[in-house]
Structures are given as structure tokens and as C-alpha cells.
C-alpha positions in Angstrom: -13.2 61.8 143.9 -10.8 59.0 144.5 -12.2 55.5 144.1 -11.9 53.1 147.1 -9.6 50.2 146.2 -11.1 47.7 148.5 -14.7 47.0 149.7 -15.6 47.6 153.3 -15.7 43.8 153.7 -12.1 43.6 152.7 -11.2 46.5 155.0 -12.8 44.5 157.9 -10.8 41.4 156.8 -7.6 43.5 157.2 -8.6 44.5 160.7 -9.3 40.9 161.6 -6.0 39.8 160.1 -4.0 42.3 162.2 -6.0 41.5 165.3 -5.5 37.8 164.9 -1.7 38.3 164.6 -1.7 40.4 167.8 -3.9 37.9 169.7 -1.4 35.2 168.6 1.3 37.4 170.2 3.4 37.4 167.1 5.3 40.3 165.5 5.3 40.9 161.8 8.9 39.8 161.7 8.0 36.5 163.5 5.2 35.8 161.1 7.4 36.6 158.1 10.1 34.2 159.3 7.6 31.4 159.9 6.1 31.9 156.4 9.5 32.2 154.7 8.7 35.7 153.5 10.2 39.2 154.1 8.6 41.4 156.9 7.5 43.8 154.2 5.2 41.0 152.8 3.3 40.8 156.1 3.2 44.6 156.4 1.8 45.0 152.9 -0.8 42.3 153.4 -2.0 43.9 156.6 -2.1 47.4 155.2 -3.9 46.4 152.0 -1.0 47.3 149.8 -0.9 43.7 148.7 -4.1 41.7 148.1 -4.2 38.4 150.1 -5.4 35.4 148.1 -7.2 32.3 149.5 -4.1 30.2 149.9 -2.4 33.0 151.9 -5.5 33.5 154.1 -5.3 29.8 155.0 -1.6 30.1 155.8 -2.2 33.1 158.1 -5.1 31.3 159.8 -3.0 28.2 160.5 -0.2 30.3 161.9 -2.5 32.3 164.1 -4.5 29.3 165.3 -7.8 30.6 164.0 -10.2 29.3 161.3 -10.3 30.8 157.8 -13.9 31.6 158.6 -12.9 33.8 161.5 -10.6 35.9 159.3 -13.2 36.3 156.4 -16.3 36.5 158.5 -18.7 39.3 157.6 -19.1 40.3 161.3 -16.2 42.7 162.2 -17.4 43.4 165.8 -15.5 40.4 167.3 -12.1 41.7 166.0 -11.9 45.3 167.1 -8.3 46.4 167.2 -6.9 47.1 170.7 
């Protein structure tokens, strides 16, 4: 039986991260350009292939115009992907 890499809380964070980007009406390419990173960085962060640290969470939050709390909140209901 394969072990899950991330907790359900982290999986919910990833959903909120993607949803926040979409609500900010930004593409992964636009986010990458603004952060000075390659598009693959954003893709890997959103897919869970790359673990996002606290400093990076803050950078995403600033860029998307949301609070860090909104991204790391334990209530996933408000960020259902559309």
C-alpha cells in the first residue's frame, strides 16, 4: 500500500493555492514571471511535486492579494476549485 506523501491539510492547501491564483486571474506563466521563477516552479508547487515553504506561501499570498491565513486555513470549503 503506497504511503501518502502529504497530509489531507496540505492537499487542501494546494487546492486553495490553485484557486487563489485563478481568482487573481493569473496564469502560471504570469505568476512565474512576477516571482522570477520558471513556470515549472509554479506547476510543481501547485501539484505538490515541490513542497512550498513559509516564505514562498507569503510570496504567493502577496501576489494573489490574499492573506497567508486564507491559504493555510484548515477550512477548505471556501476554496472549492471551479
